[in-house]
Backbone bond lengths (Angstrom), bond angles and torsions (degrees), N, CA, C in turn:
res aa  C-N    CA-C-N  psi(-1)  N-CA   C-N-CA  omega(-1)  CA-C   N-CA-C  phi
1 M - - - 1.450 - - 1.549 111.26 -
2 K 1.232 119.04 134.88 1.492 122.57 174.06 1.488 111.65 -62.99
3 G 1.318 116.70 136.30 1.436 122.75 171.52 1.507 112.80 -59.91
4 R 1.266 117.04 154.01 1.561 121.94 178.65 1.500 108.58 -133.40
5 L 1.250 116.06 139.72 1.496 123.68 175.96 1.519 107.91 -114.89
6 I 1.340 118.83 107.32 1.419 125.70 175.30 1.520 112.24 -111.01
7 V 1.347 113.99 120.77 1.449 120.66 -173.83 1.546 109.35 -106.77
8 F 1.335 112.30 141.14 1.479 120.28 176.34 1.547 106.27 -110.74
9 E 1.406 116.31 124.43 1.437 120.07 -176.57 1.481 110.40 -132.64
10 G 1.357 116.50 162.79 1.444 121.93 178.34 1.536 110.71 157.93
11 V 1.305 112.18 170.93 1.541 118.72 174.81 1.493 110.95 -69.99
12 E 1.321 115.99 171.18 1.450 122.56 177.61 1.520 109.14 -59.94
13 G 1.318 117.02 132.04 1.441 126.13 175.15 1.541 114.81 77.52
14 C 1.329 115.17 19.05 1.460 121.95 177.66 1.535 112.93 -75.51
15 G 1.326 116.87 -19.13 1.462 122.00 178.32 1.546 111.58 99.06
16 K 1.318 121.45 7.68 1.470 124.51 -173.12 1.517 109.36 -59.25
17 T 1.336 118.18 -42.58 1.504 118.89 -175.49 1.553 108.94 -67.38
18 T 1.312 116.47 -43.49 1.440 118.84 176.40 1.516 114.00 -58.91
19 Q 1.325 115.04 -44.95 1.464 120.76 -178.25 1.518 111.06 -70.47
20 L 1.286 119.33 -34.49 1.460 124.21 172.92 1.532 110.32 -57.33
21 Q 1.328 113.63 -47.90 1.523 120.00 -179.55 1.548 108.97 -64.76
22 R 1.349 119.06 -43.73 1.426 120.24 178.87 1.547 110.45 -62.48
23 S 1.284 116.07 -41.55 1.472 120.32 -178.38 1.554 109.12 -64.31
24 H 1.333 116.31 -38.68 1.453 121.19 178.53 1.543 108.03 -61.66
25 Q 1.342 118.77 -47.09 1.461 121.75 179.87 1.577 110.96 -58.91
26 W 1.277 116.39 -37.33 1.448 123.55 178.37 1.488 114.62 -66.56
27 L 1.362 113.71 -41.01 1.449 119.26 -172.15 1.547 113.15 -88.61
28 K 1.339 117.27 -29.54 1.485 117.53 -165.39 1.524 114.27 -68.62
29 S 1.308 121.85 -18.69 1.435 122.31 178.10 1.501 114.15 -70.48
30 S 1.331 115.96 -19.49 1.478 116.52 -174.67 1.557 110.32 -127.97
31 L 1.318 120.62 -9.12 1.430 121.28 -179.40 1.520 111.52 -136.21
32 S 1.311 116.25 157.49 1.514 120.48 174.03 1.515 107.33 -82.11
33 V 1.343 113.25 109.82 1.474 120.26 -172.71 1.540 110.55 -131.66
34 I 1.309 118.12 136.88 1.454 120.71 174.44 1.521 108.92 -126.01
35 V 1.324 115.06 158.09 1.463 121.73 175.83 1.461 111.75 -113.71
36 T 1.297 119.70 137.72 1.431 122.78 174.81 1.540 111.39 -147.22
37 R 1.322 118.01 -179.99 1.435 119.67 -173.72 1.493 113.20 -153.75
38 E 1.331 114.82 160.77 1.499 122.31 171.30 1.476 108.96 -133.47
39 P 1.356 118.66 133.54 1.477 124.29 -7.23 1.553 108.19 -75.37
40 G 1.382 115.89 160.33 1.437 120.15 169.56 1.484 115.28 109.46
41 G 1.326 121.32 19.15 1.421 120.50 -178.13 1.554 113.66 -88.73
42 T 1.310 115.69 -0.77 1.491 122.14 174.40 1.530 108.81 -131.71
43 H 1.302 114.45 173.09 1.457 118.19 175.38 1.528 111.53 -61.13
44 L 1.271 117.38 -49.26 1.481 119.91 173.19 1.512 112.71 -56.49
45 G 1.337 113.74 -42.10 1.486 119.42 -179.89 1.475 112.56 -61.76
46 S 1.356 116.79 -34.79 1.492 119.40 178.52 1.519 110.80 -63.66
47 E 1.339 118.38 -36.17 1.405 122.31 177.94 1.539 110.47 -70.35
48 L 1.349 115.47 -40.06 1.465 119.77 177.53 1.534 110.83 -68.23
49 R 1.326 119.57 -35.24 1.440 122.06 178.75 1.557 109.66 -62.70
50 Q 1.362 117.10 -44.50 1.470 119.75 175.90 1.464 111.57 -57.08
51 L 1.301 118.48 -43.02 1.508 120.40 178.79 1.496 112.72 -63.67
52 L 1.412 115.32 -38.30 1.417 118.19 -170.60 1.560 112.38 -79.82
53 L 1.333 115.31 -32.40 1.475 119.63 -169.68 1.499 114.23 -103.99
54 T 1.395 118.11 -14.35 1.447 120.67 174.41 1.528 108.74 -86.00
55 T 1.381 114.69 137.56 1.426 117.31 -178.48 1.560 105.61 -75.44
56 P 1.360 114.81 120.96 1.460 120.88 -176.83 1.565 113.10 -83.43
57 K 1.277 117.91 166.88 1.438 120.61 173.13 1.550 111.95 -66.96
58 Q 1.297 114.49 -33.81 1.488 121.35 178.10 1.545 107.82 -114.79
59 P 1.315 122.55 139.04 1.424 125.03 -178.56 1.569 108.79 -59.66
60 I 1.332 113.71 150.25 1.515 119.74 171.83 1.476 108.03 -92.76
61 C 1.387 117.71 126.83 1.470 119.40 175.28 1.483 112.30 -59.06
62 N 1.269 118.10 149.94 1.456 123.41 -177.42 1.550 107.61 -60.82
63 S 1.314 122.34 -46.27 1.432 124.65 -176.19 1.536 107.62 -68.20
64 T 1.371 120.58 -35.78 1.445 120.55 175.41 1.560 110.41 -64.67
65 E 1.329 118.79 -42.29 1.475 121.30 175.75 1.501 110.95 -56.04
66 L 1.366 116.53 -46.00 1.435 121.54 -179.66 1.505 111.38 -58.15
67 L 1.322 117.57 -45.24 1.468 120.39 -177.51 1.473 111.34 -71.18
68 L 1.269 118.98 -33.35 1.521 119.13 179.16 1.558 109.27 -68.74
69 Y 1.371 119.53 -35.53 1.412 120.97 173.46 1.470 112.34 -62.76
70 A 1.370 114.58 -41.96 1.463 119.49 -179.85 1.528 110.32 -63.51
71 A 1.317 116.95 -42.50 1.471 120.79 178.86 1.474 110.48 -60.15
72 D 1.350 117.27 -47.21 1.457 119.26 176.27 1.543 113.99 -56.60
73 R 1.279 117.92 -39.82 1.441 125.46 -176.75 1.516 109.06 -69.49
74 A 1.305 115.94 -45.96 1.474 119.23 178.33 1.476 113.21 -56.68
75 Q 1.305 117.01 -44.65 1.472 120.64 179.17 1.559 110.74 -70.02
76 H 1.253 116.39 -37.91 1.506 120.42 -179.23 1.520 110.32 -64.82
77 V 1.378 116.08 -42.90 1.451 117.22 -176.81 1.501 110.29 -66.30
78 E 1.388 119.12 -41.65 1.477 121.03 -177.00 1.470 111.51 -74.94
79 E 1.365 118.16 -37.69 1.514 119.59 -172.85 1.482 111.70 -87.18
80 V 1.318 119.16 -28.63 1.492 119.73 -171.71 1.546 112.72 -123.97
81 L 1.295 118.61 -56.34 1.468 122.56 -168.65 1.550 109.06 -66.28
82 K 1.314 122.98 -54.19 1.410 122.14 -174.92 1.463 111.88 -67.57
83 P 1.336 123.98 -44.22 1.434 122.78 178.60 1.536 114.83 -62.22
84 E 1.319 114.95 -40.94 1.515 120.64 177.71 1.500 113.10 -68.32
85 L 1.302 117.24 -39.98 1.458 120.29 176.86 1.523 110.47 -64.39
86 A 1.342 115.54 -39.84 1.508 120.17 177.06 1.477 109.97 -61.73
87 N 1.329 118.86 -31.07 1.498 122.17 179.29 1.545 110.62 -83.95
88 G 1.308 118.58 4.40 1.443 119.94 176.58 1.495 117.19 83.35
89 M 1.358 115.23 15.76 1.468 120.55 -177.01 1.524 113.39 -79.02
90 M 1.290 117.92 143.68 1.459 121.14 167.02 1.516 107.99 -89.71
91 I 1.361 113.33 117.98 1.466 121.57 -177.14 1.525 111.72 -102.77
92 L 1.307 117.06 126.41 1.429 124.06 171.05 1.481 109.31 -104.41
93 C 1.372 115.45 112.08 1.421 121.58 -174.05 1.550 114.44 -113.19
94 D 1.332 114.19 127.65 1.451 120.24 177.88 1.552 108.85 -84.63
95 R 1.333 116.72 96.74 1.438 128.80 179.12 1.582 110.43 80.85
96 Y 1.331 111.58 147.20 1.477 121.01 179.28 1.502 108.82 -154.89
97 V 1.315 120.28 -141.28 1.490 122.72 -169.36 1.531 111.62 -65.64
98 D 1.347 117.04 -35.35 1.473 117.23 -177.36 1.540 112.71 -63.77
99 S 1.327 117.81 -29.14 1.452 120.40 176.44 1.527 110.63 -57.54
100 T 1.381 111.96 -46.85 1.500 117.03 -178.69 1.546 112.21 -61.76
101 M 1.309 115.50 -39.79 1.434 119.61 -179.79 1.535 109.66 -68.07
102 A 1.303 116.50 -42.00 1.472 121.83 -176.50 1.524 111.64 -70.72
103 Y 1.318 113.95 -46.37 1.525 119.11 -174.82 1.497 111.71 -82.62
104 Q 1.300 119.00 -50.57 1.520 120.17 -177.58 1.514 112.20 -83.20
105 G 1.335 118.18 -36.21 1.454 122.83 179.14 1.508 112.52 -73.41
106 Y 1.337 112.20 -62.66 1.538 117.33 -176.32 1.552 110.23 -80.87
107 G 1.315 115.62 -46.43 1.462 119.18 -177.74 1.522 115.39 -65.53
108 R 1.324 114.16 -51.18 1.531 121.51 -179.89 1.506 113.83 -84.57
109 G 1.407 116.39 -22.37 1.429 118.26 -178.38 1.497 114.39 82.67
110 L 1.394 119.52 16.82 1.444 121.96 177.84 1.574 108.98 -76.14
111 S 1.279 113.44 164.75 1.482 121.04 -177.55 1.541 110.29 -60.39
112 R 1.277 114.53 122.97 1.511 118.72 178.73 1.480 112.41 -71.14
113 S 1.336 115.53 -36.01 1.484 117.20 178.17 1.526 110.52 -67.95
114 L 1.372 117.25 -32.97 1.467 118.16 174.08 1.507 110.58 -66.17
115 I 1.288 116.88 -42.02 1.494 119.16 -176.52 1.538 107.37 -68.12
116 E 1.320 119.26 -37.97 1.423 118.57 177.46 1.538 110.86 -62.49
117 Q 1.291 117.90 -39.70 1.467 119.47 176.35 1.508 114.57 -63.30
118 L 1.348 114.72 -41.37 1.465 119.84 176.07 1.478 113.47 -65.73
119 N 1.303 115.72 -41.53 1.520 118.78 173.77 1.462 112.88 -59.60
120 N 1.372 119.42 -39.90 1.441 120.63 177.10 1.495 113.22 -64.51
121 I 1.359 115.52 -40.18 1.455 118.73 176.00 1.541 112.06 -65.71
122 A 1.261 117.02 -42.20 1.451 120.17 -177.49 1.510 112.72 -71.75
123 T 1.296 120.22 -31.34 1.458 121.72 -177.99 1.515 115.47 -99.33
124 G 1.343 115.44 -10.79 1.469 117.62 -175.86 1.499 111.87 60.42
125 G 1.335 115.87 25.92 1.470 120.53 -179.23 1.510 116.60 88.08
126 L 1.334 117.44 0.22 1.478 121.25 -178.82 1.523 109.96 -70.51
127 E 1.342 115.77 115.04 1.473 122.28 174.85 1.532 113.09 -103.62
128 S 1.248 117.99 156.68 1.489 122.37 173.73 1.550 107.69 -68.61
129 D 1.353 112.96 145.92 1.480 119.65 167.50 1.511 110.80 -69.37
130 L 1.315 117.54 -32.73 1.449 125.25 -178.87 1.521 108.49 -157.12
131 T 1.416 114.78 135.12 1.417 118.74 170.30 1.497 109.11 -120.54
132 L 1.335 116.23 123.64 1.449 125.10 -179.24 1.567 108.05 -94.72
133 W 1.346 115.95 113.49 1.438 121.17 -175.97 1.554 105.94 -100.95
134 L 1.322 118.10 110.99 1.440 124.60 178.41 1.483 108.86 -81.74
135 D 1.303 118.57 102.46 1.458 124.93 -168.08 1.510 107.20 -97.13
136 I 1.358 116.29 123.93 1.511 122.18 178.04 1.518 105.86 -153.16
137 D 1.312 115.42 153.23 1.461 123.99 172.87 1.523 107.69 -59.39
138 V 1.342 116.78 135.14 1.419 119.91 -177.20 1.530 113.53 -67.71
139 T 1.245 117.85 -30.02 1.487 121.30 -178.84 1.543 107.96 -65.27
140 V 1.396 115.57 -39.42 1.412 123.54 177.93 1.522 111.51 -66.50
141 S 1.336 114.41 -48.26 1.457 119.89 -175.03 1.453 112.19 -68.10
142 L 1.302 120.17 -37.59 1.469 124.25 177.19 1.479 114.00 -68.18
143 A 1.413 114.88 -33.63 1.431 118.88 177.62 1.537 108.63 -70.27
144 R 1.307 119.06 -34.54 1.459 122.53 173.84 1.493 109.72 -60.63
145 K 1.302 117.97 -50.90 1.408 123.96 -177.38 1.508 110.84 -58.92
146 Q 1.256 119.38 -42.50 1.481 121.83 -176.78 1.500 110.85 -69.13
147 Q 1.322 117.49 -25.23 1.463 120.62 178.45 1.552 111.52 -70.20
148 G 1.277 113.89 -31.77 1.475 119.50 -175.28 1.448 116.13 -93.10
149 A 1.346 121.22 -10.81 1.435 121.28 -176.43 1.556 108.04 -153.91
150 S 1.323 113.27 154.34 1.485 120.44 176.97 1.499 109.39 -94.06
151 G 1.349 117.10 132.12 1.426 121.77 176.01 1.520 118.43 78.80
152 G 1.306 113.95 -56.31 1.507 118.24 -179.18 1.541 110.63 86.50
153 D 1.320 114.57 162.20 1.483 117.21 179.21 1.534 111.74 -80.31
154 R 1.299 114.47 -177.37 1.477 121.20 -172.73 1.523 113.40 -57.69
155 I 1.319 116.52 -34.66 1.508 121.60 -179.77 1.542 108.12 -76.74
156 E 1.341 114.29 -45.32 1.461 117.97 -176.80 1.488 113.72 -63.12
157 Q 1.343 119.07 -23.02 1.427 124.75 -178.93 1.507 114.89 -81.46
158 E 1.348 116.48 -5.12 1.474 121.44 177.33 1.509 107.61 -62.82
159 K 1.400 110.33 156.81 1.506 117.69 -179.55 1.499 110.19 -69.70
160 I 1.321 114.32 158.89 1.467 121.90 -175.08 1.597 111.52 -57.23
161 D 1.292 116.82 -36.11 1.478 118.32 178.49 1.544 112.68 -59.19
162 F 1.298 115.56 -38.67 1.451 120.75 174.78 1.537 111.83 -57.79
163 H 1.342 116.74 -48.29 1.468 122.67 179.64 1.529 113.31 -65.82
164 R 1.344 111.60 -31.25 1.547 113.02 176.22 1.516 111.99 -71.66
165 R 1.374 116.94 -36.25 1.462 117.68 174.22 1.483 110.54 -63.79
166 V 1.283 118.64 -41.19 1.540 121.42 179.20 1.522 108.32 -59.15
167 Q 1.368 116.36 -45.87 1.467 119.11 178.35 1.528 115.03 -58.52
168 Q 1.399 112.73 -38.82 1.462 118.90 176.63 1.491 111.25 -65.64
169 G 1.334 114.85 -36.46 1.472 120.15 176.88 1.536 110.88 -58.82
170 Y 1.358 117.98 -47.84 1.383 122.63 -178.85 1.534 111.82 -64.41
171 T 1.356 114.37 -35.56 1.490 119.06 -179.53 1.525 107.38 -64.80
172 E 1.383 118.72 -43.42 1.436 121.93 -175.36 1.506 110.08 -72.57
173 L 1.329 118.43 -35.12 1.504 123.03 179.76 1.504 108.39 -65.91
174 A 1.345 118.20 -41.33 1.449 120.88 -179.53 1.511 110.58 -66.45
175 Q 1.317 117.14 -37.08 1.439 120.45 -178.68 1.578 110.72 -69.56
176 A 1.316 114.18 -31.84 1.443 119.47 -177.61 1.569 112.75 -85.87
177 N 1.312 117.94 -14.10 1.432 121.64 -176.66 1.567 111.05 -134.23
178 P 1.308 117.01 56.75 1.473 120.00 -172.74 1.516 114.61 -63.48
179 Q 1.318 119.71 -25.61 1.445 123.48 179.71 1.556 110.98 -75.13
180 R 1.335 115.45 -36.03 1.461 120.56 -177.87 1.589 113.22 -89.27
181 I 1.315 116.12 -41.65 1.464 119.83 -172.01 1.527 108.37 -105.99
182 V 1.347 112.89 125.00 1.489 120.30 -179.66 1.530 108.80 -113.39
183 R 1.295 118.73 125.44 1.439 121.37 179.28 1.548 110.10 -78.97
184 I 1.361 113.50 134.83 1.454 124.30 175.71 1.543 106.30 -115.95
185 D 1.300 116.05 128.36 1.501 121.26 174.42 1.467 108.96 -73.07
186 A 1.366 115.88 102.63 1.451 121.07 -175.43 1.520 114.65 -92.21
187 S 1.369 114.51 6.14 1.459 118.33 178.48 1.526 111.41 -78.67
188 C 1.326 117.28 -11.79 1.456 122.67 -177.05 1.541 106.34 -77.57
189 N 1.375 114.94 174.11 1.476 120.17 173.41 1.559 108.27 -70.09
190 E 1.350 112.78 167.09 1.425 122.01 -176.17 1.556 114.18 -52.75
191 A 1.346 114.75 -45.60 1.457 122.35 -177.34 1.535 110.95 -63.25
192 E 1.335 113.66 -43.05 1.458 119.06 -178.94 1.562 113.46 -69.41
193 V 1.344 114.41 -36.98 1.430 117.71 173.86 1.468 112.17 -65.07
194 Q 1.309 118.82 -43.49 1.437 123.19 177.71 1.551 112.75 -61.01
195 K 1.319 115.77 -36.62 1.439 121.83 175.20 1.501 112.57 -60.21
196 Q 1.334 117.31 -44.76 1.425 122.36 176.60 1.540 110.25 -60.67
197 I 1.307 118.53 -43.97 1.435 122.19 -179.97 1.495 112.48 -62.82
198 Q 1.351 118.08 -45.01 1.404 121.91 178.52 1.488 113.91 -58.92
199 Q 1.333 114.89 -42.56 1.453 121.72 177.62 1.538 113.48 -58.95
200 I 1.323 114.83 -42.39 1.467 120.92 -178.58 1.557 107.65 -71.56
201 L 1.329 119.49 -40.88 1.444 120.36 177.29 1.534 113.84 -63.02
202 L 1.271 115.54 -38.12 1.486 121.25 -179.74 1.524 108.68 -69.31
203 Q 1.284 118.83 -35.27 1.475 122.38 178.63 1.485 109.50 -70.33
204 R 1.354 118.74 -41.17 1.460 119.83 -171.57 1.518 115.34 -82.90
205 F 1.347 116.35 -30.47 1.430 118.90 -167.87 1.540 111.11 -124.31
206 P 1.328 119.64 100.02 1.442 122.88 -175.77 1.518 115.79 -59.18
207 E 1.371 115.68 -27.30 1.484 120.60 179.60 1.495 112.53 -61.25
208 I 1.359 116.65 -28.08 1.480 118.70 178.82 1.525 109.54 -72.09
209 K 1.280 116.86 -40.05 1.496 120.40 177.90 1.537 109.47 -64.06
210 N 1.308 116.60 -42.68 1.433 121.04 -174.61 1.523 113.99 -66.51
211 Q 1.342 111.80 -23.40 1.499 117.25 -174.44 1.548 108.52 -107.70
212 G 1.308 114.45 11.01 1.529 114.35 175.57 1.481 110.66 92.42
């Protein structure tokens, strides 16, 4: 069986990590499935994740942030994604290239053409087979996030306008890539969101149907 890369994307508090875990539970009884994430899907990535998400004593420059995410991705693709796909694994990945475009391109205002070039270098051209965009109003998603944690990480602490620009980024990316990016209404309860995801996965990947 051909390996598959399925990515879960969205703004802070959209529920993507929860839905990824629920999807993993649903799939793992019949398919070879692994879960990974960006940043932090490798040992090096875990160190970079700590740098990127912990509030530092001195601010991280936007260009530095972009390059750290690119470094994490390059290591992740070579160490995890490519080998596991070659082994026929279905990979559920928490964030990938669209996060960088949404957060650093739209959110930070960095050059989108530069980000596209860096993504191409980091991935070697590896695209997702499917990206599930969990779409929700940012005021609702951030309120959810604040209920579950105190303070939040460095990205979560950004002002609401930043998160709105990120959301706009995802909206435009989905419109530009309708075959790859599928919108999921994440304003529903967890069970209803998972039902949407399962329906899309069943439609897209016949191996799931074949294995129950």
